[in-house]
N, C-alpha and C positions, 0 to 999 in steps of 0.2 A: 306474671305473678302466679305462683301455684297455690292451691288451697292446702291448708295445713289440717291434717286429720289427727284427732286425738289418739294417743297410744293406749291400747287396751292392756290392762295388767295381765290378763291371762295369756297374752301373746309373748310376754317376757319370761315366763317360767320355763325352766329347762324341761325338755321332753325326750323321750326315747320310744322306740318301738318294742312291743312285747313279742312273744313267740309267734303271734298270729299277724304281726305287721301293723297292729293298732298303736296309735300314739297314746302315751300315758305320761303323767307328770312323775318326776323323780320322787316327789313327796308322797304321792298316792298312786302307785302303779297298780292299784287294786281293781275292783270290780266295775266301776263306772267308766263310761267312755267320756271323751272330751266334751261332746255335745251335752251330755247330761250334767256335767259339772258346770259348764258355761251357762246353761239355762238356769241353774240355781242362783247364780250371781249376776245375771243379766239385768241391766237397768230397765230396758224396755220390756213391757209385758205383752205388747201386741202392736200391730200397725193399726192405729185408731182410724185414720182417714187420709185421703188424698185431697188436698184443697185445690180447686180449679177456679181460676178467675174467668168470669163471663161478663158479657155486656148486657144480656137480657136474662134475668133469673127465670122468669116464667117460661120463656121459650126453651131454655136449657133444661129445666125440670121436665117439661113435656118430652123433649128429645130423649133424655135418660130413661124416663118411664116407658116410652114407646119402643125404643131401640133395645134396651137391656132389661126391661121389666123391673127396674128399681122402684122403690116406693119411698115417699117422703116420711122421714121419721120426725123431723121438726123443721120449722121455718121461723126466723126471727130477724129483727133489726138489731145490730150491734153498733150503737152510736159511737162508742169509744174507738172501735176499729174502722168506722165509716163504711159499713157494709150491710147489705141485705143478704141473708144466707139461708141455704137449705141444706140439711143433712139428709142424704138418701141412703137408706139401709141397704147394705150389700150382703152381709152374712152374719150369722151368730154362731160362733164356735166355742170351744172350750176356754179360750183365752178372753172371750168377749166379742162385742159387736164391732163390725167394720163399716165405714161409711165413705161415700163420695160427698165432699162438701163443695157446694157451688157458691161462689162469692161474687156478688154484683156490687160495685162501689156506689155509695150514695153521695160521695163527694169526689171530685177529680183529684184533690190533694191527699186523699187517703192512700195508705200503702198499696191497696189493691188497685185504686184508680191510677196511681203512678206506674204500677206494674203493667196494667193494660195499655197505657199510653206508650210505654217502651217496647213491650213484647207482644201485645195482642193477647187473645184468649189462650189459655193453656194452663198447665200445671204450675201452681204458685208455690205450694209447699207440701211436705209430708208430716203428718202428725203421728207421734208414737205415744202409746199409753205408758204411764208410769204410776207407781203406787203413791208416791209423794213428790209433787212437783217442786216443793221448796228444797227437800233433800237432794233431788236430782240436780237442781240449779247449783247448789253448793258443791256437789261432787264434780260436776262438769266444769264449773268455774275454776275449781282448784287445779284442773289440768291445764288451764291457760286458754281454753276455748272462750272466745268472746260471746257475751250474752247480750242479746237485744233487750231482754227484760231482766232486771235485777231481782224483781219480785213477781209472783204470779199475778195474773189479771183474769178478768171474767171472759169465759169462752162459751162456745155453743152448748146448749142443753145443760147449763149450770156448771160446766167443767171449770177447773182452774188450769190456766195455760201459761206458757212462757215460750219465747222463741230464742233460738241460737243463731248466731251470725253465719250466713252461708259461706263467707270467706274461710271459715274454720271448719266447715262440715262438708267439704268436697263440692262446694257450689250449690248445695241444696239448702233452702230455707227450711229449718227443722223446728217443729213445734212439739213441746212436751205437753201431754194432756193427762190430767188427773180427773177422771170421770167423777161427776157428782154422785154422792151416796144415794142409792135407790131404796 
């Protein structure tokens, strides 16, 4: 069974090459390149974090601090998701901060607990920043992508989050993250 990937509207527009060999839309063969136009309409604002399932949160934090020089931005228990978690600060760039999220299950029946039992430690999901998680869910749901969450829920550091089903996202559990207002 193959994963279904959503079709991106910008991939469906007619294109041609200009005198310099650059692709341009027929509607707007003007000054901006494809990447500039796509960035203006892209739903994701950044890669927010990579979520990693671990068996021992404290040991994993220590390893990431010692090995990569990462620092803890926050630590919390999320009862709803059944995890103890730590967000480790990676970088702060023009689009915002990026993190490594370490997730230790507090219950074996939690999604992360089940993941660890099946797969062992490793990458659990990728979180992408969005400006408005409710609008992103509506837009993505309208394309036929299956939603794990129909409504946003509480995430790390006060964020609003929602997950997309990995069978429709190339096998990757995808999290939408609307950061808390600072």
